[in-house]
MARLUMVO-998945 format. One record per residue (C-alpha): residue in three letters; z, x, y; residue number from 1. Coordinates in pm, whole numbers, plus 50000, padded with zeros to 5 digits. Last residue first. Layout:
BEGIN
atom rest = ALA&c3 = Z&c1 = X&c2 = Y&nr = NUM
...
END
This chain:
BEGIN
atom rest = ALA&c3 = 51894&c1 = 50656&c2 = 48939&nr = 317
atom rest = ARG&c3 = 51710&c1 = 50974&c2 = 48844&nr = 316
atom rest = THR&c3 = 51459&c1 = 50761&c2 = 48653&nr = 315
atom rest = VAL&c3 = 51411&c1 = 50543&c2 = 48960&nr = 314
atom rest = SER&c3 = 51348&c1 = 50834&c2 = 49195&nr = 313
atom rest = ILE&c3 = 51113&c1 = 51018&c2 = 48958&nr = 312
atom rest = PHE&c3 = 50904&c1 = 50704&c2 = 48916&nr = 311
atom rest = ASP&c3 = 50896&c1 = 50650&c2 = 49292&nr = 310
atom rest = SER&c3 = 50748&c1 = 50996&c2 = 49337&nr = 309
atom rest = LEU&c3 = 50496&c1 = 50924&c2 = 49062&nr = 308
atom rest = MET&c3 = 50403&c1 = 50600&c2 = 49238&nr = 307
atom rest = GLY&c3 = 50339&c1 = 50787&c2 = 49563&nr = 306
atom rest = TYR&c3 = 50142&c1 = 51043&c2 = 49363&nr = 305
atom rest = ALA&c3 = 49919&c1 = 50771&c2 = 49222&nr = 304
atom rest = THR&c3 = 49824&c1 = 50664&c2 = 49573&nr = 303
atom rest = THR&c3 = 49729&c1 = 51022&c2 = 49654&nr = 302
atom rest = GLN&c3 = 49539&c1 = 51045&c2 = 49324&nr = 301
atom rest = PRO&c3 = 49344&c1 = 50735&c2 = 49426&nr = 300
atom rest = ASP&c3 = 49227&c1 = 50913&c2 = 49744&nr = 299
atom rest = PRO&c3 = 49382&c1 = 50996&c2 = 50080&nr = 298
atom rest = ASP&c3 = 49141&c1 = 51128&c2 = 50346&nr = 297
atom rest = ARG&c3 = 49392&c1 = 51256&c2 = 50600&nr = 296
atom rest = SER&c3 = 49738&c1 = 51106&c2 = 50593&nr = 295
atom rest = THR&c3 = 49899&c1 = 51093&c2 = 50935&nr = 294
atom rest = VAL&c3 = 50261&c1 = 51011&c2 = 51019&nr = 293
atom rest = THR&c3 = 50339&c1 = 50967&c2 = 51389&nr = 292
atom rest = LEU&c3 = 50677&c1 = 50959&c2 = 51564&nr = 291
atom rest = GLY&c3 = 50692&c1 = 50806&c2 = 51911&nr = 290
atom rest = GLY&c3 = 50684&c1 = 50966&c2 = 52252&nr = 289
atom rest = PRO&c3 = 51042&c1 = 50879&c2 = 52343&nr = 288
atom rest = PHE&c3 = 51163&c1 = 50922&c2 = 51982&nr = 287
atom rest = VAL&c3 = 51534&c1 = 50829&c2 = 51998&nr = 286
atom rest = ASP&c3 = 51446&c1 = 50502&c2 = 52173&nr = 285
atom rest = ALA&c3 = 51219&c1 = 50404&c2 = 51886&nr = 284
atom rest = GLU&c3 = 50844&c1 = 50386&c2 = 51819&nr = 283
atom rest = PHE&c3 = 50681&c1 = 50457&c2 = 51483&nr = 282
atom rest = HIS&c3 = 50313&c1 = 50544&c2 = 51440&nr = 281
atom rest = THR&c3 = 50141&c1 = 50502&c2 = 51102&nr = 280
atom rest = VAL&c3 = 49802&c1 = 50667&c2 = 51051&nr = 279
atom rest = LEU&c3 = 49540&c1 = 50654&c2 = 50776&nr = 278
atom rest = THR&c3 = 49238&c1 = 50884&c2 = 50744&nr = 277
atom rest = ALA&c3 = 48954&c1 = 50755&c2 = 50526&nr = 276
atom rest = GLY&c3 = 48677&c1 = 50869&c2 = 50760&nr = 275
atom rest = ARG&c3 = 48804&c1 = 50973&c2 = 51100&nr = 274
atom rest = VAL&c3 = 49124&c1 = 50880&c2 = 51278&nr = 273
atom rest = VAL&c3 = 49235&c1 = 51150&c2 = 51523&nr = 272
atom rest = GLY&c3 = 49228&c1 = 50916&c2 = 51824&nr = 271
atom rest = PHE&c3 = 49483&c1 = 50698&c2 = 51649&nr = 270
atom rest = PRO&c3 = 49790&c1 = 50857&c2 = 51809&nr = 269
atom rest = ASP&c3 = 49606&c1 = 50816&c2 = 52142&nr = 268
atom rest = ASN&c3 = 49539&c1 = 51130&c2 = 52345&nr = 267
atom rest = PRO&c3 = 49180&c1 = 51154&c2 = 52213&nr = 266
atom rest = SER&c3 = 49122&c1 = 50794&c2 = 52329&nr = 265
atom rest = CYS&c3 = 49128&c1 = 50500&c2 = 52089&nr = 264
atom rest = SER&c3 = 48917&c1 = 50194&c2 = 52167&nr = 263
atom rest = ARG&c3 = 49041&c1 = 49872&c2 = 52012&nr = 262
atom rest = PRO&c3 = 48975&c1 = 49654&c2 = 51710&nr = 261
atom rest = ALA&c3 = 49242&c1 = 49391&c2 = 51639&nr = 260
atom rest = VAL&c3 = 49552&c1 = 49325&c2 = 51430&nr = 259
atom rest = HIS&c3 = 49852&c1 = 49147&c2 = 51581&nr = 258
atom rest = ALA&c3 = 50225&c1 = 49115&c2 = 51546&nr = 257
atom rest = SER&c3 = 50505&c1 = 48971&c2 = 51757&nr = 256
atom rest = ALA&c3 = 50872&c1 = 49005&c2 = 51670&nr = 255
atom rest = GLY&c3 = 51201&c1 = 48823&c2 = 51710&nr = 254
atom rest = SER&c3 = 51273&c1 = 48601&c2 = 52013&nr = 253
atom rest = ALA&c3 = 51349&c1 = 48879&c2 = 52261&nr = 252
atom rest = THR&c3 = 51056&c1 = 49076&c2 = 52123&nr = 251
atom rest = ARG&c3 = 51023&c1 = 49358&c2 = 51874&nr = 250
atom rest = GLN&c3 = 50673&c1 = 49491&c2 = 51826&nr = 249
atom rest = VAL&c3 = 50424&c1 = 49480&c2 = 51539&nr = 248
atom rest = GLU&c3 = 50087&c1 = 49651&c2 = 51576&nr = 247
atom rest = GLY&c3 = 49770&c1 = 49682&c2 = 51370&nr = 246
atom rest = VAL&c3 = 49468&c1 = 49883&c2 = 51482&nr = 245
atom rest = LEU&c3 = 49105&c1 = 49855&c2 = 51369&nr = 244
atom rest = ARG&c3 = 48934&c1 = 50152&c2 = 51533&nr = 243
atom rest = ILE&c3 = 48685&c1 = 50182&c2 = 51818&nr = 242
atom rest = PRO&c3 = 48592&c1 = 50533&c2 = 51925&nr = 241
atom rest = ALA&c3 = 48712&c1 = 50675&c2 = 52257&nr = 240
atom rest = GLY&c3 = 48503&c1 = 50988&c2 = 52312&nr = 239
atom rest = ASN&c3 = 48244&c1 = 50820&c2 = 52536&nr = 238
atom rest = ARG&c3 = 47975&c1 = 50851&c2 = 52268&nr = 237
atom rest = SER&c3 = 48201&c1 = 50667&c2 = 52023&nr = 236
atom rest = ALA&c3 = 48265&c1 = 50384&c2 = 52269&nr = 235
atom rest = ALA&c3 = 47891&c1 = 50352&c2 = 52334&nr = 234
atom rest = ARG&c3 = 47816&c1 = 50334&c2 = 51961&nr = 233
atom rest = ILE&c3 = 48068&c1 = 50057&c2 = 51899&nr = 232
atom rest = SER&c3 = 47949&c1 = 49866&c2 = 52204&nr = 231
atom rest = ASP&c3 = 47587&c1 = 49889&c2 = 52088&nr = 230
atom rest = ALA&c3 = 47686&c1 = 49758&c2 = 51743&nr = 229
atom rest = VAL&c3 = 47858&c1 = 49450&c2 = 51887&nr = 228
atom rest = LEU&c3 = 48189&c1 = 49376&c2 = 51716&nr = 227
atom rest = ALA&c3 = 48216&c1 = 49027&c2 = 51566&nr = 226
atom rest = ARG&c3 = 48258&c1 = 49150&c2 = 51210&nr = 225
atom rest = ILE&c3 = 48543&c1 = 49390&c2 = 51299&nr = 224
atom rest = GLY&c3 = 48845&c1 = 49174&c2 = 51226&nr = 223
atom rest = VAL&c3 = 49070&c1 = 48982&c2 = 51465&nr = 222
atom rest = ARG&c3 = 49414&c1 = 48877&c2 = 51345&nr = 221
atom rest = ASP&c3 = 49713&c1 = 48737&c2 = 51530&nr = 220
atom rest = VAL&c3 = 49974&c1 = 48792&c2 = 51258&nr = 219
atom rest = ASP&c3 = 50197&c1 = 48499&c2 = 51157&nr = 218
atom rest = LYS&c3 = 49948&c1 = 48388&c2 = 50888&nr = 217
atom rest = PRO&c3 = 49995&c1 = 48730&c2 = 50724&nr = 216
atom rest = ARG&c3 = 50365&c1 = 48655&c2 = 50671&nr = 215
atom rest = LEU&c3 = 50653&c1 = 48789&c2 = 50878&nr = 214
atom rest = ASP&c3 = 51025&c1 = 48791&c2 = 50802&nr = 213
atom rest = CYS&c3 = 51147&c1 = 49083&c2 = 51012&nr = 212
atom rest = GLY&c3 = 51419&c1 = 49334&c2 = 50927&nr = 211
atom rest = MET&c3 = 51243&c1 = 49619&c2 = 51103&nr = 210
atom rest = LEU&c3 = 51176&c1 = 49856&c2 = 50811&nr = 209
atom rest = VAL&c3 = 51119&c1 = 49623&c2 = 50517&nr = 208
atom rest = ASN&c3 = 50982&c1 = 49311&c2 = 50687&nr = 207
atom rest = ALA&c3 = 50790&c1 = 49496&c2 = 50958&nr = 206
atom rest = LEU&c3 = 50634&c1 = 49748&c2 = 50720&nr = 205
atom rest = ALA&c3 = 50527&c1 = 49482&c2 = 50472&nr = 204
atom rest = CYS&c3 = 50400&c1 = 49256&c2 = 50750&nr = 203
atom rest = LEU&c3 = 50185&c1 = 49538&c2 = 50890&nr = 202
atom rest = LYS&c3 = 50048&c1 = 49605&c2 = 50541&nr = 201
atom rest = VAL&c3 = 49951&c1 = 49240&c2 = 50503&nr = 200
atom rest = ALA&c3 = 49786&c1 = 49229&c2 = 50846&nr = 199
atom rest = SER&c3 = 49592&c1 = 49551&c2 = 50782&nr = 198
atom rest = ASP&c3 = 49458&c1 = 49415&c2 = 50452&nr = 197
atom rest = TRP&c3 = 49369&c1 = 49082&c2 = 50613&nr = 196
atom rest = GLY&c3 = 49176&c1 = 49244&c2 = 50899&nr = 195
atom rest = ASP&c3 = 48840&c1 = 49076&c2 = 50845&nr = 194
atom rest = VAL&c3 = 48671&c1 = 49396&c2 = 50729&nr = 193
atom rest = ASP&c3 = 48947&c1 = 49500&c2 = 50491&nr = 192
atom rest = TYR&c3 = 49012&c1 = 49166&c2 = 50316&nr = 191
atom rest = SER&c3 = 48637&c1 = 49097&c2 = 50343&nr = 190
atom rest = PRO&c3 = 48591&c1 = 49391&c2 = 50105&nr = 189
atom rest = ASP&c3 = 48700&c1 = 49176&c2 = 49806&nr = 188
atom rest = ALA&c3 = 48799&c1 = 49428&c2 = 49538&nr = 187
atom rest = GLU&c3 = 48948&c1 = 49625&c2 = 49828&nr = 186
atom rest = ALA&c3 = 48740&c1 = 49913&c2 = 49960&nr = 185
atom rest = ILE&c3 = 48829&c1 = 50279&c2 = 49898&nr = 184
atom rest = GLY&c3 = 48608&c1 = 50361&c2 = 49598&nr = 183
atom rest = LEU&c3 = 48372&c1 = 50587&c2 = 49798&nr = 182
atom rest = GLU&c3 = 48079&c1 = 50377&c2 = 49676&nr = 181
atom rest = GLN&c3 = 48262&c1 = 50066&c2 = 49795&nr = 180
atom rest = ALA&c3 = 48310&c1 = 50221&c2 = 50139&nr = 179
atom rest = HIS&c3 = 47937&c1 = 50303&c2 = 50149&nr = 178
atom rest = ARG&c3 = 47847&c1 = 49946&c2 = 50053&nr = 177
atom rest = ILE&c3 = 48070&c1 = 49815&c2 = 50332&nr = 176
atom rest = GLY&c3 = 47907&c1 = 50049&c2 = 50582&nr = 175
atom rest = ASP&c3 = 47558&c1 = 49936&c2 = 50485&nr = 174
atom rest = ASP&c3 = 47673&c1 = 49573&c2 = 50526&nr = 173
atom rest = LEU&c3 = 47802&c1 = 49650&c2 = 50876&nr = 172
atom rest = THR&c3 = 47468&c1 = 49807&c2 = 50967&nr = 171
atom rest = SER&c3 = 47367&c1 = 50171&c2 = 51007&nr = 170
atom rest = GLY&c3 = 47298&c1 = 50363&c2 = 51327&nr = 169
atom rest = GLN&c3 = 47557&c1 = 50641&c2 = 51313&nr = 168
atom rest = GLU&c3 = 47821&c1 = 50446&c2 = 51504&nr = 167
atom rest = ILE&c3 = 47758&c1 = 50157&c2 = 51261&nr = 166
atom rest = ALA&c3 = 47848&c1 = 50384&c2 = 50969&nr = 165
atom rest = GLU&c3 = 48156&c1 = 50498&c2 = 51160&nr = 164
atom rest = ILE&c3 = 48265&c1 = 50136&c2 = 51201&nr = 163
atom rest = VAL&c3 = 48227&c1 = 50076&c2 = 50826&nr = 162
atom rest = VAL&c3 = 48423&c1 = 50390&c2 = 50737&nr = 161
atom rest = THR&c3 = 48697&c1 = 50293&c2 = 50982&nr = 160
atom rest = ALA&c3 = 48722&c1 = 49939&c2 = 50842&nr = 159
atom rest = THR&c3 = 48741&c1 = 50078&c2 = 50488&nr = 158
atom rest = SER&c3 = 49020&c1 = 50318&c2 = 50583&nr = 157
atom rest = THR&c3 = 49268&c1 = 50037&c2 = 50630&nr = 156
atom rest = PHE&c3 = 49608&c1 = 50090&c2 = 50791&nr = 155
atom rest = VAL&c3 = 49537&c1 = 50228&c2 = 51135&nr = 154
atom rest = GLY&c3 = 49883&c1 = 50200&c2 = 51276&nr = 153
atom rest = ARG&c3 = 50151&c1 = 50067&c2 = 51505&nr = 152
atom rest = ILE&c3 = 50520&c1 = 50009&c2 = 51445&nr = 151
atom rest = ALA&c3 = 50748&c1 = 49897&c2 = 51724&nr = 150
atom rest = THR&c3 = 51113&c1 = 49896&c2 = 51837&nr = 149
atom rest = LEU&c3 = 51261&c1 = 50086&c2 = 51543&nr = 148
atom rest = ASP&c3 = 51639&c1 = 50101&c2 = 51539&nr = 147
atom rest = VAL&c3 = 51684&c1 = 50459&c2 = 51406&nr = 146
atom rest = LEU&c3 = 52024&c1 = 50392&c2 = 51253&nr = 145
atom rest = PRO&c3 = 51945&c1 = 50627&c2 = 50964&nr = 144
atom rest = MET&c3 = 51608&c1 = 50807&c2 = 50983&nr = 143
atom rest = CYS&c3 = 51576&c1 = 51041&c2 = 50683&nr = 142
atom rest = ARG&c3 = 51643&c1 = 50829&c2 = 50375&nr = 141
atom rest = GLU&c3 = 51521&c1 = 50479&c2 = 50458&nr = 140
atom rest = VAL&c3 = 51278&c1 = 50576&c2 = 50734&nr = 139
atom rest = LEU&c3 = 51107&c1 = 50849&c2 = 50534&nr = 138
atom rest = SER&c3 = 51144&c1 = 50650&c2 = 50211&nr = 137
atom rest = PHE&c3 = 50932&c1 = 50366&c2 = 50352&nr = 136
atom rest = ILE&c3 = 50660&c1 = 50589&c2 = 50497&nr = 135
atom rest = PRO&c3 = 50634&c1 = 50867&c2 = 50240&nr = 134
atom rest = ALA&c3 = 50253&c1 = 50914&c2 = 50232&nr = 133
atom rest = GLY&c3 = 50128&c1 = 50839&c2 = 49881&nr = 132
atom rest = ASP&c3 = 49899&c1 = 50546&c2 = 49963&nr = 131
atom rest = MET&c3 = 49978&c1 = 50443&c2 = 50317&nr = 130
atom rest = VAL&c3 = 50089&c1 = 50081&c2 = 50266&nr = 129
atom rest = ALA&c3 = 50184&c1 = 49994&c2 = 49906&nr = 128
atom rest = SER&c3 = 50224&c1 = 50348&c2 = 49771&nr = 127
atom rest = GLU&c3 = 50599&c1 = 50366&c2 = 49839&nr = 126
atom rest = PHE&c3 = 50664&c1 = 50042&c2 = 49650&nr = 125
atom rest = ARG&c3 = 50994&c1 = 50064&c2 = 49458&nr = 124
atom rest = TYR&c3 = 51204&c1 = 49789&c2 = 49297&nr = 123
atom rest = GLU&c3 = 51508&c1 = 49928&c2 = 49119&nr = 122
atom rest = CYS&c3 = 51733&c1 = 49843&c2 = 48825&nr = 121
atom rest = GLY&c3 = 52091&c1 = 49728&c2 = 48773&nr = 120
atom rest = ARG&c3 = 52012&c1 = 49359&c2 = 48720&nr = 119
atom rest = ARG&c3 = 52187&c1 = 49239&c2 = 49033&nr = 118
atom rest = ALA&c3 = 52038&c1 = 49517&c2 = 49245&nr = 117
atom rest = ALA&c3 = 51689&c1 = 49446&c2 = 49112&nr = 116
atom rest = LEU&c3 = 51729&c1 = 49076&c2 = 49194&nr = 115
atom rest = ALA&c3 = 51837&c1 = 49159&c2 = 49549&nr = 114
atom rest = SER&c3 = 51536&c1 = 49389&c2 = 49595&nr = 113
atom rest = LEU&c3 = 51300&c1 = 49129&c2 = 49448&nr = 112
atom rest = GLU&c3 = 51430&c1 = 48848&c2 = 49671&nr = 111
atom rest = ARG&c3 = 51433&c1 = 49060&c2 = 49984&nr = 110
atom rest = TYR&c3 = 51083&c1 = 49198&c2 = 49929&nr = 109
atom rest = GLY&c3 = 50925&c1 = 48873&c2 = 49809&nr = 108
atom rest = HIS&c3 = 50624&c1 = 48768&c2 = 50016&nr = 107
atom rest = VAL&c3 = 50542&c1 = 49088&c2 = 50201&nr = 106
atom rest = VAL&c3 = 50653&c1 = 49331&c2 = 49932&nr = 105
atom rest = PRO&c3 = 50493&c1 = 49114&c2 = 49662&nr = 104
atom rest = GLY&c3 = 50154&c1 = 49140&c2 = 49839&nr = 103
atom rest = LYS&c3 = 50178&c1 = 49512&c2 = 49920&nr = 102
atom rest = ASN&c3 = 50083&c1 = 49623&c2 = 49569&nr = 101
atom rest = ALA&c3 = 50126&c1 = 49989&c2 = 49470&nr = 100
atom rest = SER&c3 = 50429&c1 = 49898&c2 = 49261&nr = 99
atom rest = VAL&c3 = 50707&c1 = 50071&c2 = 49072&nr = 98
atom rest = VAL&c3 = 50920&c1 = 49809&c2 = 48895&nr = 97
atom rest = HIS&c3 = 51235&c1 = 49914&c2 = 48707&nr = 96
atom rest = THR&c3 = 51298&c1 = 49691&c2 = 48406&nr = 95
atom rest = GLY&c3 = 51630&c1 = 49506&c2 = 48384&nr = 94
atom rest = ARG&c3 = 51498&c1 = 49186&c2 = 48217&nr = 93
atom rest = GLU&c3 = 51503&c1 = 49002&c2 = 48551&nr = 92
atom rest = LEU&c3 = 51324&c1 = 49297&c2 = 48710&nr = 91
atom rest = ALA&c3 = 51026&c1 = 49248&c2 = 48481&nr = 90
atom rest = ALA&c3 = 51013&c1 = 48872&c2 = 48538&nr = 89
atom rest = ARG&c3 = 51028&c1 = 48909&c2 = 48918&nr = 88
atom rest = SER&c3 = 50758&c1 = 49176&c2 = 48915&nr = 87
atom rest = TYR&c3 = 50525&c1 = 48952&c2 = 48714&nr = 86
atom rest = ASP&c3 = 50596&c1 = 48655&c2 = 48940&nr = 85
atom rest = LEU&c3 = 50520&c1 = 48859&c2 = 49253&nr = 84
atom rest = ALA&c3 = 50211&c1 = 49018&c2 = 49099&nr = 83
atom rest = PRO&c3 = 50063&c1 = 48674&c2 = 49029&nr = 82
atom rest = GLU&c3 = 50081&c1 = 48614&c2 = 49318&nr = 81
atom rest = GLY&c3 = 50142&c1 = 48784&c2 = 49654&nr = 80
atom rest = THR&c3 = 50096&c1 = 48446&c2 = 49822&nr = 79
atom rest = GLU&c3 = 49826&c1 = 48467&c2 = 50093&nr = 78
atom rest = PRO&c3 = 49745&c1 = 48837&c2 = 50066&nr = 77
atom rest = ASN&c3 = 49660&c1 = 48835&c2 = 49694&nr = 76
atom rest = LEU&c3 = 49607&c1 = 49201&c2 = 49612&nr = 75
atom rest = ALA&c3 = 49462&c1 = 49313&c2 = 49279&nr = 74
atom rest = ILE&c3 = 49684&c1 = 49469&c2 = 49012&nr = 73
atom rest = SER&c3 = 49874&c1 = 49795&c2 = 49051&nr = 72
atom rest = GLU&c3 = 50212&c1 = 49750&c2 = 48881&nr = 71
atom rest = PHE&c3 = 50381&c1 = 50041&c2 = 48702&nr = 70
atom rest = LEU&c3 = 50664&c1 = 49900&c2 = 48488&nr = 69
atom rest = VAL&c3 = 50955&c1 = 50131&c2 = 48405&nr = 68
atom rest = HIS&c3 = 51201&c1 = 50088&c2 = 48116&nr = 67
atom rest = PRO&c3 = 50921&c1 = 49926&c2 = 47925&nr = 66
atom rest = ALA&c3 = 50975&c1 = 49684&c2 = 47635&nr = 65
atom rest = SER&c3 = 50610&c1 = 49689&c2 = 47516&nr = 64
atom rest = ALA&c3 = 50661&c1 = 49380&c2 = 47300&nr = 63
atom rest = ASN&c3 = 50876&c1 = 49189&c2 = 47550&nr = 62
atom rest = LEU&c3 = 50647&c1 = 49263&c2 = 47842&nr = 61
atom rest = TRP&c3 = 50335&c1 = 49180&c2 = 47637&nr = 60
atom rest = SER&c3 = 50478&c1 = 48850&c2 = 47521&nr = 59
atom rest = HIS&c3 = 50569&c1 = 48767&c2 = 47882&nr = 58
atom rest = PHE&c3 = 50227&c1 = 48866&c2 = 48011&nr = 57
atom rest = ASP&c3 = 50016&c1 = 48678&c2 = 47762&nr = 56
atom rest = PRO&c3 = 49861&c1 = 48673&c2 = 47414&nr = 55
atom rest = THR&c3 = 49953&c1 = 49017&c2 = 47274&nr = 54
atom rest = HIS&c3 = 49707&c1 = 49275&c2 = 47141&nr = 53
atom rest = MET&c3 = 49851&c1 = 49571&c2 = 46950&nr = 52
atom rest = GLY&c3 = 49833&c1 = 49941&c2 = 47044&nr = 51
atom rest = ASN&c3 = 50200&c1 = 49966&c2 = 47137&nr = 50
atom rest = ALA&c3 = 50155&c1 = 49666&c2 = 47365&nr = 49
atom rest = LEU&c3 = 49802&c1 = 49580&c2 = 47483&nr = 48
atom rest = TRP&c3 = 49758&c1 = 49267&c2 = 47697&nr = 47
atom rest = GLY&c3 = 49382&c1 = 49250&c2 = 47769&nr = 46
atom rest = ARG&c3 = 49167&c1 = 49562&c2 = 47786&nr = 45
atom rest = SER&c3 = 48904&c1 = 49455&c2 = 48040&nr = 44
atom rest = ARG&c3 = 49125&c1 = 49249&c2 = 48268&nr = 43
atom rest = SER&c3 = 49409&c1 = 49498&c2 = 48244&nr = 42
atom rest = ALA&c3 = 49735&c1 = 49554&c2 = 48058&nr = 41
atom rest = ILE&c3 = 49863&c1 = 49882&c2 = 47912&nr = 40
atom rest = GLY&c3 = 50190&c1 = 49907&c2 = 47723&nr = 39
atom rest = THR&c3 = 50415&c1 = 50152&c2 = 47537&nr = 38
atom rest = VAL&c3 = 50330&c1 = 50476&c2 = 47718&nr = 37
atom rest = THR&c3 = 50589&c1 = 50743&c2 = 47633&nr = 36
atom rest = PHE&c3 = 50807&c1 = 50931&c2 = 47875&nr = 35
atom rest = GLU&c3 = 51027&c1 = 51236&c2 = 47913&nr = 34
atom rest = VAL&c3 = 51224&c1 = 51293&c2 = 48231&nr = 33
atom rest = GLY&c3 = 51473&c1 = 51578&c2 = 48269&nr = 32
atom rest = HIS&c3 = 51366&c1 = 51640&c2 = 48627&nr = 31
atom rest = ARG&c3 = 51250&c1 = 52001&c2 = 48632&nr = 30
atom rest = THR&c3 = 51182&c1 = 52068&c2 = 48263&nr = 29
atom rest = ARG&c3 = 51065&c1 = 51724&c2 = 48150&nr = 28
atom rest = LEU&c3 = 50883&c1 = 51617&c2 = 48463&nr = 27
atom rest = ALA&c3 = 50725&c1 = 51961&c2 = 48488&nr = 26
atom rest = GLU&c3 = 50598&c1 = 51931&c2 = 48131&nr = 25
atom rest = ARG&c3 = 50446&c1 = 51587&c2 = 48189&nr = 24
atom rest = ARG&c3 = 50294&c1 = 51669&c2 = 48529&nr = 23
atom rest = GLN&c3 = 49930&c1 = 51664&c2 = 48418&nr = 22
atom rest = GLU&c3 = 50001&c1 = 51370&c2 = 48187&nr = 21
atom rest = LEU&c3 = 50167&c1 = 51179&c2 = 48468&nr = 20
atom rest = LEU&c3 = 49875&c1 = 51259&c2 = 48698&nr = 19
atom rest = GLU&c3 = 49623&c1 = 51126&c2 = 48446&nr = 18
atom rest = HIS&c3 = 49818&c1 = 50803&c2 = 48398&nr = 17
atom rest = LEU&c3 = 49850&c1 = 50765&c2 = 48775&nr = 16
atom rest = ALA&c3 = 49476&c1 = 50812&c2 = 48828&nr = 15
atom rest = ARG&c3 = 49407&c1 = 50554&c2 = 48555&nr = 14
atom rest = GLY&c3 = 49637&c1 = 50302&c2 = 48719&nr = 13
atom rest = VAL&c3 = 49490&c1 = 50366&c2 = 49064&nr = 12
atom rest = THR&c3 = 49126&c1 = 50323&c2 = 48960&nr = 11
atom rest = GLY&c3 = 49191&c1 = 50027&c2 = 48733&nr = 10
atom rest = PHE&c3 = 49465&c1 = 49995&c2 = 48476&nr = 9
atom rest = GLY&c3 = 49670&c1 = 49701&c2 = 48598&nr = 8
atom rest = LEU&c3 = 50018&c1 = 49644&c2 = 48462&nr = 7
atom rest = PHE&c3 = 50083&c1 = 49989&c2 = 48318&nr = 6
atom rest = ALA&c3 = 50383&c1 = 50035&c2 = 48091&nr = 5
atom rest = ILE&c3 = 50645&c1 = 50307&c2 = 48063&nr = 4
atom rest = ASN&c3 = 50910&c1 = 50373&c2 = 47798&nr = 3
atom rest = THR&c3 = 51150&c1 = 50649&c2 = 47898&nr = 2
atom rest = MET&c3 = 51275&c1 = 50876&c2 = 47619&nr = 1
END
C-alpha cells in the first residue's frame, strides 16, 4: 500500500484527489498501485496527518509518513520557497516528490534531483509548466541527443485571456477578473500579467532541458500592462493578435532569455493561441521547422493528470 500526502489542497490538489479516486481501480488492476491518503495540508485545514492536527510541516511529514508527496502550494518566483525547503525535507527522508510548482524546479532542480538519487527516490514535476502536457518527459524519454537550440512558448493563459478581453472592448482589469472567474490566474495575477509566470516557466524549461542555470532575474521581462488597447485591437483585426511569448536561445556565451508581447501571424506556432491554450515550441537541428506541443484549454484536471502520470512513474520505479 502506498501512502500519499497532499501538500496544498486548493484547486489542483482537490482535482488530483478526485482523479485518483476515479482511477483507483485502474491503478490497482493495470499498474499494481494501491494507495491511502495519510496527510492533507493547506492554509484552511492546517497540518492534518491521519485525521489528527500536527503543529508544523516536519511533524506532519513524520506523522503522515508518505511514500509520495504531492506538492501544489503557491508559487514564489523569486526563491521557490517554502516549497523548495519542503521538497528537500521530503526527499531527504526518501519520499518521492511529485510537484506542480515551477519555483523549486527553477531554484533547485539540480540539488533536488541529486538528493533524490542519493536517497533512492524521485523528484517529478511534469505539471509545472504546461499543466498535464508531457513536455519534460517528451524530451527526456523520446528525444535523446536532441541538442535543443531554443525553446519558445506561450506559457500563461491568463495573459491571453486578458488580451482577448481587451480585443473585445474590455479593460485590463476586466480581463483579470474574467481569468480569476475561470480559475486560471495565479493567486497574485500580477505574476501572469507582468510576465513573472512566463519567466519562471522559461527558466524551468531552460534549466532542465538545455542545461542552463537561469533565474527569473536573468530574463528580460516585459508584461502586458503597458500595451495600448487600440494597438491590441488593431493587431487582432489584422489577423496577427498579440500574445505574451517567452523565448530562451543558446548563445556563444550561454543562453539569452526574454518574455515580451508580440504579434503572432497565422503561420506562427503561436498563431493558434486562443483562450487558455498553451504552446511550447522546440528548435533543434534535427527539426528544421521546429517541434510544437499545443494544449488547448487545459483545466485543473489536466494539471492533475500530469501529477497522476508522475505518480505512476515513481511507483513503478
